[in-house]
N, CA, C and O atoms as CSV, one atom per row, in Angstrom:
chain,resi,resn,atom,element,x,y,z
A,1,UNK,N,N,180.043,185.821,84.783
A,1,UNK,CA,C,179.054,186.579,86.565
A,1,UNK,C,C,181.113,186.748,86.132
A,1,UNK,O,O,181.845,186.012,85.470
A,2,UNK,N,N,181.349,187.837,86.766
A,2,UNK,CA,C,182.901,188.009,87.351
A,2,UNK,C,C,183.019,187.189,88.743
A,2,UNK,O,O,182.244,187.232,89.698
A,3,UNK,N,N,183.833,186.669,88.639
A,3,UNK,CA,C,183.672,185.971,90.331
A,3,UNK,C,C,184.844,187.431,91.222
A,3,UNK,O,O,185.440,187.863,90.235
A,4,UNK,N,N,185.173,187.952,91.994
A,4,UNK,CA,C,186.632,188.738,92.346
A,4,UNK,C,C,187.320,187.950,93.312
A,4,UNK,O,O,186.667,187.214,94.051
A,5,UNK,N,N,188.793,188.028,93.411
A,5,UNK,CA,C,188.906,187.399,94.392
A,5,UNK,C,C,190.136,188.637,94.624
A,5,UNK,O,O,191.052,189.095,93.941
A,6,UNK,N,N,189.534,188.893,96.103
A,6,UNK,CA,C,190.304,189.601,96.547
A,6,UNK,C,C,191.456,189.571,97.333
A,6,UNK,O,O,192.072,190.612,97.562
A,7,UNK,N,N,191.978,187.985,97.976
A,7,UNK,CA,C,192.475,187.776,98.616
A,7,UNK,C,C,194.249,188.022,97.978
A,7,UNK,O,O,194.610,187.700,96.846
A,8,UNK,N,N,194.760,188.388,98.587
A,8,UNK,CA,C,196.197,188.796,97.856
A,8,UNK,C,C,197.511,188.131,98.150
A,8,UNK,O,O,198.693,188.468,98.217
A,9,UNK,N,N,196.451,186.521,98.366
A,9,UNK,CA,C,197.556,185.497,98.524
A,9,UNK,C,C,198.347,184.868,97.830
A,9,UNK,O,O,197.890,184.314,96.830
A,10,UNK,N,N,199.814,184.750,98.139
A,10,UNK,CA,C,200.198,184.279,97.427
A,10,UNK,C,C,200.242,182.476,96.847
A,10,UNK,O,O,200.635,181.655,97.676
A,11,UNK,N,N,199.942,182.109,95.820
A,11,UNK,CA,C,199.615,180.231,95.196
A,11,UNK,C,C,200.769,179.303,94.747
A,11,UNK,O,O,201.541,179.911,94.004
A,12,UNK,N,N,201.028,178.361,94.909
A,12,UNK,CA,C,201.191,177.055,94.584
A,12,UNK,C,C,200.802,176.848,93.283
A,12,UNK,O,O,199.600,176.590,93.237
A,13,UNK,N,N,201.428,176.859,92.019
A,13,UNK,CA,C,200.751,175.860,90.849
A,13,UNK,C,C,201.939,175.324,90.947
A,13,UNK,O,O,202.984,175.879,91.285
A,14,UNK,N,N,201.620,173.352,90.402
A,14,UNK,CA,C,201.982,172.503,90.063
A,14,UNK,C,C,202.262,172.643,88.707
A,14,UNK,O,O,201.252,172.476,88.024
A,15,UNK,N,N,203.103,172.849,88.176
A,15,UNK,CA,C,204.149,173.068,86.750
A,15,UNK,C,C,203.828,171.988,85.984
A,15,UNK,O,O,203.001,171.983,85.072
A,16,UNK,N,N,204.502,171.058,86.368
A,16,UNK,CA,C,205.300,169.630,86.378
A,16,UNK,C,C,205.435,168.798,87.784
A,16,UNK,O,O,205.835,169.194,88.879
A,17,UNK,N,N,204.840,167.167,87.269
A,17,UNK,CA,C,204.821,166.803,89.110
A,17,UNK,C,C,206.679,166.472,89.304
A,17,UNK,O,O,207.570,166.008,88.592
A,18,UNK,N,N,206.560,167.026,90.700
A,18,UNK,CA,C,207.084,167.582,91.512
A,18,UNK,C,C,208.222,168.653,91.714
A,18,UNK,O,O,209.211,168.675,92.447
A,19,UNK,N,N,207.458,169.968,90.331
A,19,UNK,CA,C,207.749,171.117,90.003
A,19,UNK,C,C,206.871,171.779,90.037
A,19,UNK,O,O,205.882,171.627,89.320
A,20,UNK,N,N,207.033,172.795,90.989
A,20,UNK,CA,C,206.077,173.283,92.379
A,20,UNK,C,C,206.155,175.258,92.265
A,20,UNK,O,O,206.861,175.737,93.152
A,21,UNK,N,N,205.649,176.079,91.500
A,21,UNK,CA,C,205.995,177.079,91.964
A,21,UNK,C,C,205.447,177.894,92.454
A,21,UNK,O,O,204.398,177.902,91.810
A,22,UNK,N,N,205.319,179.166,93.669
A,22,UNK,CA,C,205.026,180.007,94.605
A,22,UNK,C,C,204.640,181.249,93.700
A,22,UNK,O,O,205.702,181.610,93.192
A,23,UNK,N,N,203.575,182.101,93.245
A,23,UNK,CA,C,203.232,183.580,92.810
A,23,UNK,C,C,202.421,184.288,93.658
A,23,UNK,O,O,201.724,184.259,94.672
A,24,UNK,N,N,202.828,184.901,92.800
A,24,UNK,CA,C,201.746,185.995,93.605
A,24,UNK,C,C,201.127,186.184,92.248
A,24,UNK,O,O,201.482,185.855,91.116
A,25,UNK,N,N,199.469,187.198,93.018
A,25,UNK,CA,C,198.304,187.081,92.459
A,25,UNK,C,C,198.677,187.873,91.032
A,25,UNK,O,O,199.670,188.568,90.816
A,26,UNK,N,N,197.783,187.615,90.298
A,26,UNK,CA,C,197.602,187.702,88.483
A,26,UNK,C,C,197.563,189.152,89.333
A,26,UNK,O,O,196.507,189.237,89.960
A,27,UNK,N,N,198.515,190.411,89.530
A,27,UNK,CA,C,197.676,192.157,88.974
A,27,UNK,C,C,197.993,193.071,87.957
A,27,UNK,O,O,198.925,193.153,87.157
A,28,UNK,N,N,197.266,193.554,88.122
A,28,UNK,CA,C,196.969,194.859,87.014
A,28,UNK,C,C,198.524,195.429,86.837
A,28,UNK,O,O,199.363,195.540,85.943
A,29,UNK,N,N,198.359,195.760,88.444
A,29,UNK,CA,C,199.938,196.477,88.661
A,29,UNK,C,C,201.394,195.844,87.959
A,29,UNK,O,O,202.326,196.427,87.405
A,30,UNK,N,N,201.130,194.263,88.265
A,30,UNK,CA,C,201.833,193.409,87.346
A,30,UNK,C,C,202.718,192.958,86.029
A,30,UNK,O,O,203.878,192.910,85.621
A,31,UNK,N,N,200.792,192.535,85.489
A,31,UNK,CA,C,201.036,192.706,84.278
A,31,UNK,C,C,200.925,194.356,83.043
A,31,UNK,O,O,200.776,194.504,81.830
A,32,UNK,N,N,201.140,195.503,84.503
A,32,UNK,CA,C,201.125,196.683,83.746
A,32,UNK,C,C,203.190,196.939,83.153
A,32,UNK,O,O,203.752,197.237,82.099
A,33,UNK,N,N,203.815,196.462,85.135
A,33,UNK,CA,C,205.211,196.781,85.313
A,33,UNK,C,C,205.766,194.673,83.769
A,33,UNK,O,O,206.747,194.548,83.035
A,34,UNK,N,N,204.996,194.007,83.920
A,34,UNK,CA,C,205.870,193.285,82.377
A,34,UNK,C,C,205.541,193.619,81.228
A,34,UNK,O,O,205.690,192.748,80.371
A,35,UNK,N,N,205.063,194.776,80.849
A,35,UNK,CA,C,204.488,195.081,79.588
A,35,UNK,C,C,205.661,196.640,79.478
A,35,UNK,O,O,205.923,197.152,78.390
A,36,UNK,N,N,206.415,197.356,81.279
A,36,UNK,CA,C,207.054,197.663,80.322
A,36,UNK,C,C,208.085,198.047,80.674
A,36,UNK,O,O,208.775,199.057,80.809
A,37,UNK,N,N,208.025,195.981,80.927
A,37,UNK,CA,C,210.151,195.838,81.072
A,37,UNK,C,C,210.967,196.350,80.011
A,37,UNK,O,O,210.351,196.163,78.962
A,38,UNK,N,N,212.078,196.916,79.794
A,38,UNK,CA,C,213.476,196.865,79.249
A,38,UNK,C,C,213.471,196.054,77.745
A,38,UNK,O,O,213.891,196.372,76.632
A,39,UNK,N,N,212.763,194.816,78.291
A,39,UNK,CA,C,213.337,193.467,77.903
A,39,UNK,C,C,211.943,193.337,76.447
A,39,UNK,O,O,211.818,192.574,75.489
A,40,UNK,N,N,211.452,194.044,76.763
A,40,UNK,CA,C,210.097,194.296,76.195
A,40,UNK,C,C,209.642,195.316,75.324
A,40,UNK,O,O,208.683,195.487,74.572
A,41,UNK,N,N,210.901,196.089,75.765
A,41,UNK,CA,C,210.731,197.160,75.141
A,41,UNK,C,C,211.263,197.370,73.918
A,41,UNK,O,O,210.822,197.713,72.821
A,42,UNK,N,N,212.593,197.006,74.484
A,42,UNK,CA,C,213.682,196.831,73.091
A,42,UNK,C,C,213.106,195.826,72.010
A,42,UNK,O,O,213.830,195.465,71.082
A,43,UNK,N,N,212.210,195.516,72.092
A,43,UNK,CA,C,212.002,194.274,71.220
A,43,UNK,C,C,211.725,194.287,70.089
A,43,UNK,O,O,210.497,194.238,70.028
A,44,UNK,N,N,212.247,194.333,68.892
A,44,UNK,CA,C,212.430,195.250,67.503
A,44,UNK,C,C,210.558,194.699,66.723
A,44,UNK,O,O,209.628,193.918,66.921
A,45,UNK,N,N,210.962,195.669,65.909
A,45,UNK,CA,C,208.628,196.170,65.853
A,45,UNK,C,C,209.286,194.727,64.761
A,45,UNK,O,O,208.338,193.946,64.850
A,46,UNK,N,N,210.129,194.167,64.030
A,46,UNK,CA,C,208.912,192.478,63.372
A,46,UNK,C,C,210.108,191.001,64.066
A,46,UNK,O,O,210.847,190.090,63.691
A,47,UNK,N,N,209.602,191.624,65.189
A,47,UNK,CA,C,209.720,190.459,66.070
A,47,UNK,C,C,208.452,189.527,65.841
A,47,UNK,O,O,207.436,190.116,65.473
A,48,UNK,N,N,208.389,188.320,65.989
A,48,UNK,CA,C,206.989,187.488,66.025
A,48,UNK,C,C,206.802,187.092,67.076
A,48,UNK,O,O,207.623,186.932,67.979
A,49,UNK,N,N,204.922,186.753,67.061
A,49,UNK,CA,C,205.021,186.989,67.917
A,49,UNK,C,C,205.298,185.849,68.925
A,49,UNK,O,O,204.747,186.075,70.003
A,50,UNK,N,N,206.098,184.513,68.882
A,50,UNK,CA,C,206.533,183.184,69.542
A,50,UNK,C,C,207.279,184.256,70.475
A,50,UNK,O,O,206.841,184.559,71.585
A,51,UNK,N,N,208.559,184.854,69.867
A,51,UNK,CA,C,209.375,185.988,70.111
A,51,UNK,C,C,208.576,186.604,71.686
A,51,UNK,O,O,208.750,186.430,72.892
A,52,UNK,N,N,207.655,187.383,70.817
A,52,UNK,CA,C,207.438,187.665,71.825
A,52,UNK,C,C,206.569,187.808,73.170
A,52,UNK,O,O,206.595,188.514,74.179
A,53,UNK,N,N,205.557,186.460,72.498
A,53,UNK,CA,C,205.611,185.653,73.801
A,53,UNK,C,C,205.656,184.992,75.493
A,53,UNK,O,O,205.085,184.886,76.578
A,54,UNK,N,N,206.856,184.677,74.643
A,54,UNK,CA,C,208.636,184.131,75.304
A,54,UNK,C,C,208.653,184.824,75.714
A,54,UNK,O,O,208.010,184.619,76.744
A,55,UNK,N,N,209.212,186.377,75.689
A,55,UNK,CA,C,209.926,187.949,76.339
A,55,UNK,C,C,208.533,188.422,77.738
A,55,UNK,O,O,208.560,188.972,78.839
A,56,UNK,N,N,207.610,187.892,76.962
A,56,UNK,CA,C,205.936,188.966,77.859
A,56,UNK,C,C,206.302,187.804,78.669
A,56,UNK,O,O,207.158,188.130,79.492
A,57,UNK,N,N,205.860,186.147,78.771
A,57,UNK,CA,C,205.321,185.459,79.663
A,57,UNK,C,C,207.378,185.369,81.489
A,57,UNK,O,O,207.436,185.304,82.717
A,58,UNK,N,N,208.339,185.432,80.404
A,58,UNK,CA,C,209.960,185.693,81.069
A,58,UNK,C,C,209.709,186.809,81.787
A,58,UNK,O,O,209.959,186.793,82.992
A,59,UNK,N,N,209.277,187.743,81.294
A,59,UNK,CA,C,208.942,188.838,82.080
A,59,UNK,C,C,207.966,189.034,83.647
A,59,UNK,O,O,208.047,189.684,84.688
A,60,UNK,N,N,207.213,188.202,83.129
A,60,UNK,CA,C,205.355,187.714,84.468
A,60,UNK,C,C,205.969,187.237,85.058
A,60,UNK,O,O,205.970,187.692,86.202
A,61,UNK,N,N,206.765,186.231,84.852
A,61,UNK,CA,C,207.714,185.099,86.122
A,61,UNK,C,C,208.194,185.594,86.199
A,61,UNK,O,O,208.242,185.453,87.421
A,62,UNK,N,N,209.580,187.114,85.838
A,62,UNK,CA,C,209.923,187.356,86.767
A,62,UNK,C,C,209.517,188.317,88.122
A,62,UNK,O,O,210.359,188.386,89.018
A,63,UNK,N,N,208.516,188.894,88.241
A,63,UNK,CA,C,207.793,189.572,88.016
A,63,UNK,C,C,206.491,188.791,89.529
A,63,UNK,O,O,205.728,189.386,90.290
A,64,UNK,N,N,206.786,187.359,89.376
A,64,UNK,CA,C,205.419,187.813,89.757
A,64,UNK,C,C,205.781,185.557,91.017
A,64,UNK,O,O,205.063,185.095,91.904
A,65,UNK,N,N,207.170,184.897,90.367
A,65,UNK,CA,C,207.327,183.538,91.111
A,65,UNK,C,C,208.481,184.192,92.293
A,65,UNK,O,O,209.479,184.910,92.364
A,66,UNK,N,N,207.726,183.532,92.969
A,66,UNK,CA,C,207.928,183.872,94.790
A,66,UNK,C,C,208.927,182.815,95.467
A,66,UNK,O,O,209.561,182.840,96.521
A,67,UNK,N,N,208.854,182.238,94.830
A,67,UNK,CA,C,209.792,180.676,95.321
A,67,UNK,C,C,209.692,179.615,94.558
A,67,UNK,O,O,208.922,180.027,93.690
A,68,UNK,N,N,209.973,178.409,94.257
A,68,UNK,CA,C,209.888,177.553,93.975
A,68,UNK,C,C,209.997,175.694,94.666
A,68,UNK,O,O,209.674,175.525,95.841
A,69,UNK,N,N,210.400,174.629,93.929
A,69,UNK,CA,C,210.746,173.219,94.793
A,69,UNK,C,C,210.398,172.791,93.307
A,69,UNK,O,O,209.515,173.089,92.502
A,70,UNK,N,N,211.650,171.841,93.317
A,70,UNK,CA,C,212.259,170.625,92.067
A,70,UNK,C,C,212.994,171.405,91.015
A,70,UNK,O,O,213.221,171.088,89.848
A,71,UNK,N,N,213.287,172.393,91.616
A,71,UNK,CA,C,213.889,173.043,90.608
A,71,UNK,C,C,216.080,172.989,90.963
A,71,UNK,O,O,216.481,173.222,92.103
A,72,UNK,N,N,216.851,172.747,90.095
A,72,UNK,CA,C,217.753,171.579,90.072
A,72,UNK,C,C,218.751,172.458,89.034
A,72,UNK,O,O,218.272,173.085,88.089
A,73,UNK,N,N,220.508,172.424,89.383
A,73,UNK,CA,C,220.869,172.056,87.941
A,73,UNK,C,C,221.039,170.633,88.108
A,73,UNK,O,O,220.628,169.742,88.852
A,74,UNK,N,N,222.191,170.848,86.630
A,74,UNK,CA,C,222.794,169.194,86.150
A,74,UNK,C,C,223.497,168.417,87.800
A,74,UNK,O,O,223.931,167.266,87.743
A,75,UNK,N,N,223.511,168.840,88.537
A,75,UNK,CA,C,224.116,168.015,89.542
A,75,UNK,C,C,223.346,167.593,90.393
A,75,UNK,O,O,223.737,166.768,91.219
A,76,UNK,N,N,221.700,168.202,90.385
A,76,UNK,CA,C,220.606,167.598,91.431
A,76,UNK,C,C,220.192,168.862,92.600
A,76,UNK,O,O,219.235,169.000,93.361
A,77,UNK,N,N,221.341,169.627,92.337
A,77,UNK,CA,C,220.889,170.852,93.549
A,77,UNK,C,C,220.238,171.855,93.672
A,77,UNK,O,O,220.342,172.752,92.834
A,78,UNK,N,N,219.821,171.909,94.206
A,78,UNK,CA,C,218.468,172.852,94.409
A,78,UNK,C,C,219.333,174.370,93.766
A,78,UNK,O,O,220.541,174.393,94.002
A,79,UNK,N,N,218.797,175.475,93.058
A,79,UNK,CA,C,218.552,176.671,92.839
A,79,UNK,C,C,218.297,177.568,92.643
A,79,UNK,O,O,217.843,177.648,91.501
A,80,UNK,N,N,218.318,178.805,93.348
A,80,UNK,CA,C,217.340,179.683,93.441
A,80,UNK,C,C,217.132,180.576,92.895
A,80,UNK,O,O,217.852,180.967,91.977
A,81,UNK,N,N,215.735,181.373,93.424
A,81,UNK,CA,C,214.941,181.929,92.465
A,81,UNK,C,C,215.727,183.264,92.167
A,81,UNK,O,O,216.077,184.163,92.932
A,82,UNK,N,N,215.911,183.082,90.637
A,82,UNK,CA,C,216.567,184.796,90.840
A,82,UNK,C,C,216.348,184.791,88.819
A,82,UNK,O,O,216.085,183.757,88.204
A,83,UNK,N,N,216.519,186.038,88.205
A,83,UNK,CA,C,216.154,185.812,87.105
A,83,UNK,C,C,215.982,185.279,86.683
A,83,UNK,O,O,214.839,184.869,86.482
A,84,UNK,N,N,217.584,184.614,85.932
A,84,UNK,CA,C,217.975,184.629,85.638
A,84,UNK,C,C,217.135,182.336,85.458
A,84,UNK,O,O,216.513,181.574,84.717
A,85,UNK,N,N,217.730,182.422,86.583
A,85,UNK,CA,C,216.390,180.891,86.420
A,85,UNK,C,C,215.309,180.983,86.187
A,85,UNK,O,O,214.576,180.067,85.815
A,86,UNK,N,N,215.045,182.009,86.350
A,86,UNK,CA,C,213.189,181.883,85.808
A,86,UNK,C,C,213.346,181.839,84.245
A,86,UNK,O,O,212.914,180.839,83.672
A,87,UNK,N,N,213.848,182.704,83.611
A,87,UNK,CA,C,214.318,182.672,82.778
A,87,UNK,C,C,213.892,181.472,81.607
A,87,UNK,O,O,212.931,181.194,80.890
A,88,UNK,N,N,216.049,180.670,82.088
A,88,UNK,CA,C,216.169,179.045,82.186
A,88,UNK,C,C,215.301,178.805,82.481
A,88,UNK,O,O,214.591,179.293,81.602
A,89,UNK,N,N,214.189,177.986,83.695
A,89,UNK,CA,C,213.014,177.475,83.542
A,89,UNK,C,C,212.291,177.367,82.280
A,89,UNK,O,O,211.992,176.431,81.538
A,90,UNK,N,N,212.130,178.475,82.277
A,90,UNK,CA,C,210.632,179.024,80.661
A,90,UNK,C,C,211.394,178.851,79.344
A,90,UNK,O,O,210.751,179.246,78.371
A,91,UNK,N,N,212.667,178.334,79.063
A,91,UNK,CA,C,212.743,177.976,78.252
A,91,UNK,C,C,212.502,176.028,78.301
A,91,UNK,O,O,212.381,175.328,77.295
A,92,UNK,N,N,212.490,175.641,79.422
A,92,UNK,CA,C,211.901,174.447,78.785
A,92,UNK,C,C,210.285,174.523,78.136
A,92,UNK,O,O,209.351,174.784,78.893
A,93,UNK,N,N,210.172,174.396,77.400
A,93,UNK,CA,C,208.996,174.060,76.581
A,93,UNK,C,C,208.112,173.318,77.387
A,93,UNK,O,O,207.792,174.370,77.941
A,94,UNK,N,N,207.301,172.334,78.067
A,94,UNK,CA,C,206.396,171.959,78.806
A,94,UNK,C,C,206.395,173.016,80.005
A,94,UNK,O,O,205.274,173.399,80.339
A,95,UNK,N,N,207.403,173.505,80.650
A,95,UNK,CA,C,207.351,174.529,81.724
A,95,UNK,C,C,206.784,175.065,81.394
A,95,UNK,O,O,205.647,175.052,81.865
A,96,UNK,N,N,207.093,175.915,80.384
A,96,UNK,CA,C,206.392,177.565,78.927
A,96,UNK,C,C,204.997,177.329,78.428
A,96,UNK,O,O,204.334,178.173,77.825
A,97,UNK,N,N,204.612,176.138,78.721
A,97,UNK,CA,C,203.187,175.837,78.340
A,97,UNK,C,C,202.178,175.550,79.911
A,97,UNK,O,O,200.958,175.561,80.072
A,98,UNK,N,N,202.985,175.379,80.603
A,98,UNK,CA,C,202.195,174.853,81.680
A,98,UNK,C,C,201.945,176.177,83.046
A,98,UNK,O,O,201.231,176.251,84.046
A,99,UNK,N,N,202.922,177.024,82.420
A,99,UNK,CA,C,202.797,178.635,83.317
A,99,UNK,C,C,201.839,179.489,82.417
A,99,UNK,O,O,200.902,180.121,82.906
A,100,UNK,N,N,202.015,179.480,81.584
A,100,UNK,CA,C,201.114,179.854,80.498
A,100,UNK,C,C,199.176,179.842,80.887
A,100,UNK,O,O,198.222,180.619,80.903
A,101,UNK,N,N,199.542,178.227,81.174
A,101,UNK,CA,C,197.672,177.382,80.968
A,101,UNK,C,C,197.486,177.503,82.313
A,101,UNK,O,O,196.305,177.319,82.605
A,102,UNK,N,N,198.601,177.880,83.798
A,102,UNK,CA,C,197.850,177.963,84.520
A,102,UNK,C,C,197.838,179.700,85.461
A,102,UNK,O,O,197.027,180.223,86.226
A,103,UNK,N,N,199.053,180.089,84.947
A,103,UNK,CA,C,198.636,181.238,85.482
A,103,UNK,C,C,198.400,182.452,84.657
A,103,UNK,O,O,197.609,183.349,84.947
A,104,UNK,N,N,199.205,182.395,83.535
A,104,UNK,CA,C,199.101,183.554,83.110
A,104,UNK,C,C,197.408,183.500,81.894
A,104,UNK,O,O,196.939,184.524,81.397
A,105,UNK,N,N,196.801,182.061,81.677
A,105,UNK,CA,C,195.784,182.313,80.385
A,105,UNK,C,C,194.619,182.723,81.456
A,105,UNK,O,O,193.890,183.570,80.940
A,106,UNK,N,N,194.218,182.394,82.769
A,106,UNK,CA,C,193.395,183.107,84.028
A,106,UNK,C,C,193.304,184.305,83.446
A,106,UNK,O,O,192.196,184.453,82.931
A,107,UNK,N,N,194.150,185.393,83.294
A,107,UNK,CA,C,194.390,186.503,83.405
A,107,UNK,C,C,193.382,186.854,82.146
A,107,UNK,O,O,192.351,187.519,82.243
A,108,UNK,N,N,193.956,186.206,80.837
A,108,UNK,CA,C,193.144,186.208,79.394
A,108,UNK,C,C,191.929,185.734,79.904
A,108,UNK,O,O,190.853,186.201,79.529
A,109,UNK,N,N,192.064,184.469,81.077
A,109,UNK,CA,C,189.906,184.414,80.289
A,109,UNK,C,C,189.037,185.076,81.082
A,109,UNK,O,O,187.945,184.997,80.519
A,110,UNK,N,N,188.920,185.763,82.216
A,110,UNK,CA,C,189.043,186.972,82.741
A,110,UNK,C,C,188.423,188.253,82.203
A,110,UNK,O,O,187.325,188.807,82.252
A,111,UNK,N,N,189.738,188.497,81.616
A,111,UNK,CA,C,189.503,189.210,80.109
A,111,UNK,C,C,187.926,188.869,79.252
A,111,UNK,O,O,186.877,189.512,79.230
A,112,UNK,N,N,188.301,187.655,78.639
A,112,UNK,CA,C,187.041,187.241,78.385
A,112,UNK,C,C,185.665,187.291,78.944
A,112,UNK,O,O,184.753,187.358,78.120
A,113,UNK,N,N,185.373,187.271,80.166
A,113,UNK,CA,C,184.389,186.857,80.783
A,113,UNK,C,C,183.684,187.906,81.478
A,113,UNK,O,O,182.635,187.872,82.122
A,114,UNK,N,N,184.811,189.236,81.102
A,114,UNK,CA,C,184.254,190.746,81.465
A,114,UNK,C,C,183.821,190.794,80.418
A,114,UNK,O,O,182.746,190.244,80.656
A,115,UNK,N,N,183.778,191.093,79.067
A,115,UNK,CA,C,183.869,191.090,77.684
A,115,UNK,C,C,182.325,189.667,76.907
A,115,UNK,O,O,181.826,189.597,75.784
A,116,UNK,N,N,182.124,188.966,77.959
A,116,UNK,CA,C,180.456,188.182,77.838
A,116,UNK,C,C,181.424,187.125,76.663
A,116,UNK,O,O,180.486,186.730,75.971
A,117,UNK,N,N,181.946,186.850,76.411
A,117,UNK,CA,C,182.963,185.968,75.573
A,117,UNK,C,C,183.649,184.973,75.945
A,117,UNK,O,O,184.684,184.609,75.387
A,118,UNK,N,N,183.077,184.381,77.034
A,118,UNK,CA,C,184.402,183.280,77.482
A,118,UNK,C,C,183.841,181.697,76.906
A,118,UNK,O,O,182.797,181.088,77.140
A,119,UNK,N,N,185.136,181.330,75.984
A,119,UNK,CA,C,184.633,180.301,75.121
A,119,UNK,C,C,183.902,179.258,76.362
A,119,UNK,O,O,184.364,179.196,77.501
A,120,UNK,N,N,182.531,178.369,75.842
A,120,UNK,CA,C,182.018,177.099,75.926
A,120,UNK,C,C,182.717,176.122,75.846
A,120,UNK,O,O,182.774,175.651,74.710
A,121,UNK,N,N,183.708,175.236,77.177
A,121,UNK,CA,C,184.091,173.983,76.305
A,121,UNK,C,C,182.957,173.091,76.160
A,121,UNK,O,O,183.151,172.002,75.620
A,122,UNK,N,N,181.727,173.426,76.598
A,122,UNK,CA,C,180.454,172.319,76.269
A,122,UNK,C,C,180.036,172.649,75.012
A,122,UNK,O,O,179.591,171.693,74.378
A,123,UNK,N,N,180.040,174.143,74.222
A,123,UNK,CA,C,179.053,174.310,73.631
A,123,UNK,C,C,179.289,173.793,71.869
A,123,UNK,O,O,180.112,172.958,71.496
A,124,UNK,N,N,178.278,174.588,70.949
A,124,UNK,CA,C,177.967,174.118,69.655
A,124,UNK,C,C,179.742,173.550,68.742
A,124,UNK,O,O,180.079,172.744,67.875
A,125,UNK,N,N,180.450,174.646,69.693
A,125,UNK,CA,C,181.967,174.560,68.589
A,125,UNK,C,C,182.769,173.626,69.831
A,125,UNK,O,O,183.942,173.295,69.658
A,126,UNK,N,N,182.289,173.377,70.641
A,126,UNK,CA,C,183.045,172.356,70.964
A,126,UNK,C,C,184.395,170.974,70.777
A,126,UNK,O,O,185.438,170.631,71.333
A,127,UNK,N,N,183.295,170.444,69.329
A,127,UNK,CA,C,183.442,169.924,68.868
A,127,UNK,C,C,183.617,169.895,67.298
A,127,UNK,O,O,183.508,168.972,66.491
A,128,UNK,N,N,183.946,171.318,67.142
A,128,UNK,CA,C,183.776,171.485,65.849
A,128,UNK,C,C,185.102,171.644,65.145
A,128,UNK,O,O,186.169,172.163,65.476
A,129,UNK,N,N,184.511,170.782,63.646
A,129,UNK,CA,C,186.144,170.267,63.022
A,129,UNK,C,C,186.283,170.792,62.182
A,129,UNK,O,O,185.180,171.209,61.830
A,130,UNK,N,N,187.439,171.263,61.161
A,130,UNK,CA,C,187.741,171.961,60.360
A,130,UNK,C,C,186.995,171.184,58.903
A,130,UNK,O,O,187.014,169.954,58.952
A,131,UNK,N,N,186.258,171.901,57.448
A,131,UNK,CA,C,186.058,171.462,56.785
A,131,UNK,C,C,186.296,172.114,55.162
A,131,UNK,O,O,185.986,171.652,54.064
A,132,UNK,N,N,186.813,173.068,55.459
A,132,UNK,CA,C,188.019,173.062,54.241
A,132,UNK,C,C,188.662,172.476,53.665
A,132,UNK,O,O,189.548,171.921,54.315
A,133,UNK,N,N,188.649,172.282,52.505
A,133,UNK,CA,C,190.045,170.876,52.299
A,133,UNK,C,C,190.833,172.793,51.764
A,133,UNK,O,O,190.659,173.971,51.449
A,134,UNK,N,N,192.225,171.003,52.221
A,134,UNK,CA,C,193.731,171.551,52.061
A,134,UNK,C,C,193.814,171.589,50.513
A,134,UNK,O,O,193.295,170.889,49.644
A,135,UNK,N,N,194.959,173.048,50.463
A,135,UNK,CA,C,194.733,173.700,49.030
A,135,UNK,C,C,195.760,173.073,48.539
A,135,UNK,O,O,196.390,172.637,49.503
A,136,UNK,N,N,196.228,172.814,47.653
A,136,UNK,CA,C,197.272,172.236,46.950
A,136,UNK,C,C,198.160,172.968,46.407
A,136,UNK,O,O,199.272,172.466,46.569
A,137,UNK,N,N,198.197,174.384,45.561
A,137,UNK,CA,C,199.583,175.422,45.600
A,137,UNK,C,C,199.499,175.805,46.794
A,137,UNK,O,O,199.068,175.277,47.819
A,138,UNK,N,N,200.141,177.176,46.463
A,138,UNK,CA,C,199.919,178.564,46.771
A,138,UNK,C,C,199.560,179.823,46.121
A,138,UNK,O,O,200.527,180.214,45.467
A,139,UNK,N,N,198.666,180.531,46.044
A,139,UNK,CA,C,198.568,181.363,45.547
A,139,UNK,C,C,199.617,182.640,44.948
A,139,UNK,O,O,200.415,183.259,45.651
A,140,UNK,N,N,199.474,182.773,44.018
A,140,UNK,CA,C,199.860,183.575,42.873
A,140,UNK,C,C,200.671,184.887,43.859
A,140,UNK,O,O,199.851,185.127,44.745
A,141,UNK,N,N,201.866,185.779,44.060
A,141,UNK,CA,C,201.799,187.277,44.903
A,141,UNK,C,C,200.855,188.236,43.657
A,141,UNK,O,O,200.844,187.992,42.451
A,142,UNK,N,N,200.309,189.055,44.172
A,142,UNK,CA,C,200.231,190.226,43.580
A,142,UNK,C,C,200.982,190.770,42.292
A,142,UNK,O,O,202.175,190.473,42.230
A,143,UNK,N,N,200.512,191.443,41.368
A,143,UNK,CA,C,201.516,192.024,40.649
A,143,UNK,C,C,202.257,193.658,40.931
A,143,UNK,O,O,201.298,194.396,41.156
A,144,UNK,N,N,202.621,193.887,40.951
A,144,UNK,CA,C,204.054,194.374,41.466
A,144,UNK,C,C,204.258,196.017,40.618
A,144,UNK,O,O,205.278,196.295,39.989
A,145,UNK,N,N,202.889,197.107,40.795
A,145,UNK,CA,C,203.075,198.648,39.901
A,145,UNK,C,C,204.434,199.371,39.977
A,145,UNK,O,O,204.604,200.432,39.377
């Protein structure tokens, strides 16, 4: 069942001990705006999935982050929430991962819920292990005509 949360109130996410972000609700309008970001549109077609994921996370964060606590400069002085500072914050791997998991992934899980395909954390595949043997060497490329 899809559970609607119709409140438009911002919420606080704790991404690391002592580091919290206040974020706007993850709405369709926010995601559409993030996808239309000029940085995203300017990315080359050959950009890797990792580069696209980072660019999209930064785009979403620049629109969603309203305030923060526990973000400072080299001298330990608090820094303001700016697009540049948000981008710099997401360059820190654990923070990027926490933001993806706590904020962005909730929207993706909602997408799975509506398609009735949300993963079951305790279902038959929860403890599944790979059983395929590792390959011994790479396959030869196909011949060219």
